[in-house]
C-alpha positions, -999 to 999 in steps of 0.1 A, spaced: -109 122 -131 -87 92 -122 -71 93 -157 -65 130 -154 -47 125 -121 -26 98 -136 -38 70 -113 -27 35 -123 -51 8 -134 -74 -7 -108 -62 -43 -103 -77 -51 -69 -112 -53 -54 -107 -23 -32 -89 0 -57 -121 18 -67 -129 27 -31 -94 42 -26 -96 61 -59 -130 75 -50 -115 90 -19 -85 104 -38 -107 120 -64 -129 136 -37 -99 150 -19 -85 165 -51 -119 181 -59 -118 197 -25 -83 209 -30 -92 223 -64 -121 243 -49 -99 256 -22 -72 266 -47 -97 285 -69 -115 300 -39 -86 312 -18 -67 322 -50 -95 343 -61 -99 358 -27 -62 367 -27 -64 384 -60 -95 403 -48 -77 416 -17 -48 428 -38 -71 448 -59 -96 459 -33 -71 470 -8 -44 485 -30 -28 517 -19 -42 539 -46 -78 529 -36 -71 533 1 -48 562 7 -59 564 43 -55 534 67 -87 519 80 -82 507 116 -117 492 119 -108 461 99 -132 435 83 -166 432 101 -180 404 79 -180 368 93 -180 352 58 -144 339 62 -153 322 94 -183 305 78 -161 294 49 -135 279 73 -162 260 92 -176 247 59 -141 234 48 -137 218 82 -171 201 79 -162 187 44 -129 174 56 -146 157 86 -171 141 62 -142 128 40 -124 115 71 -153 99 89 -173 88 58 -145 76 36 -111 73 51 -119 57 84 -143 30 69 -117 22 42 -90 18 69 -113 -2 91 -121 -26 63 -84 -32 56 -77 -38 93 -108 -55 107 -121 -76 78 -90 -98 72 -102 -131 58 -93 -164 75 -59 -179 63 -78 -210 52 -97 -189 26 -67 -170 12 -33 -173 -3 -9 -167 25 27 -155 20 52 -144 45 72 -115 30 105 -104 46 121 -72 35 159 -69 35 182 -44 20 175 -44 -9 154 -75 -16 119 -89 -10 119 -125 2 86 -144 -2 80 -176 19 52 -200 10 40 -231 28 47 -263 10 23 -290 -2 14 -298 35 0 -263 39 21 -257 70 48 -231 73 81 -243 86 98 -228 117 117 -196 112 144 -187 137 168 -158 139 197 -182 145 191 -197 110 195 -164 92 225 -163 69 234 -144 37 216 -171 17 187 -176 41 172 -142 49 139 -158 60 156 -178 88 137 -209 76 148 -241 94 149 -268 68 154 -294 95 118 -288 107 95 -314 91 70 -286 82 98 -266 65 112 -292 42 88 -285 13 85 -247 19 91 -225 -11 112 -193 -9 116 -168 -37 135 -135 -40 119 -105 -56 92 -126 -71 57 -134 -57 30 -154 -74 -7 -153 -64 -40 -165 -80 -65 -140 -93 -99 -134 -77 -88 -149 -44 -78 -131 -12 -41 -127 -6 -27 -122 29 9 -113 34 25 -112 68 51 -85 64 82 -80 84 117 -65 80 151 -80 87 170 -47 91 155 -12 86 121 2 79 109 -5 43 75 0 27 58 -27 6 39 -10 -23 20 -23 -53 5 7 -69 -20 -10 -92 -34 -30 -62 -35 2 -40 -15 -17 -15 11 0 7 24 -9 42 56 -2 61 77 -32 70 91 -27 105 118 -48 122 104 -69 150 68 -66 139 48 -89 117 20 -69 100 -8 -86 80 -18 -70 47 -46 -83 25 -62 -76 -8 -81 -94 -37 -63 -92 -70 -88 -89 -99 -66 -86 -129 -41 -111 -141 -7 -98 -151 27 -87 -138 30 -59 -114 60 -42 -98 66 -43 -60 86 -13 -49 99 1 -16 84 35 -10 105 42 21 141 54 18 160 25 32 197 30 23 220 37 -7 205 8 -27 169 19 -22 165 27 -59 170 -10 -68 148 -25 -42 121 -37 -65 103 -70 -71 74 -84 -90 41 -100 -83 25 -122 -110 -12 -126 -108 -24 -157 -126 -52 -182 -128 -55 -208 -101 -43 -235 -125 -13 -215 -135 -5 -207 -98 -7 -244 -89 16 -252 -118 41 -226 -105 40 -241 -70 46 -276 -85 76 -263 -105 91 -247 -74 86 -279 -54 103 -299 -82 133 -276 -79 136 -284 -42 136 -321 -48 157 -320 -79 130 -337 -100 
């Protein structure tokens, strides 16, 4: 069913759970489409003028339609309570500790994604609004001892496979929306608010990060990439970025 709906590959641990809910909702919509469509055709034929030359002011006395509406409401409640709310609660309440995850601060800016990683010391440097410039969208203070070795990339994020990833998402200007379709990850980036988003990537490869919220004239080109790689490859990437900072 997922292939029929054109769903992308499942590249995260929770993708199957999301797809299951999507498939159930589409089955419900298909049943409603066929059911109500058939009922509409039936009424056109059953109550056509030639078959009913005289108006009937009594109306329908059957309660079937009411029972059908109640049944639809029950099914929708089951989907909401049994699938949607638990999936949402898992994303919100079960965030793993930072110590057990790859942590990245992602700052959205028209029309770029800025990723901020802690350096070799594992500590994020201080960020301050007074430090924001056209070339320093994160506001990272390099004079802070914890920020000297921090790594910042634009429109490129690297993470290891099979390990939780936590991004702390914020926006520098307007509302954006961070989306990685294959990971089933999507979250609005809102100015003044830092929102944690987490997932576990399960498939190595390169995936597109797009903005799914209209954010200005350049919205169409606000795209980045996330590279999911082995732990060894990820550590090699960090070492390479650190070498660029020191010039070695």
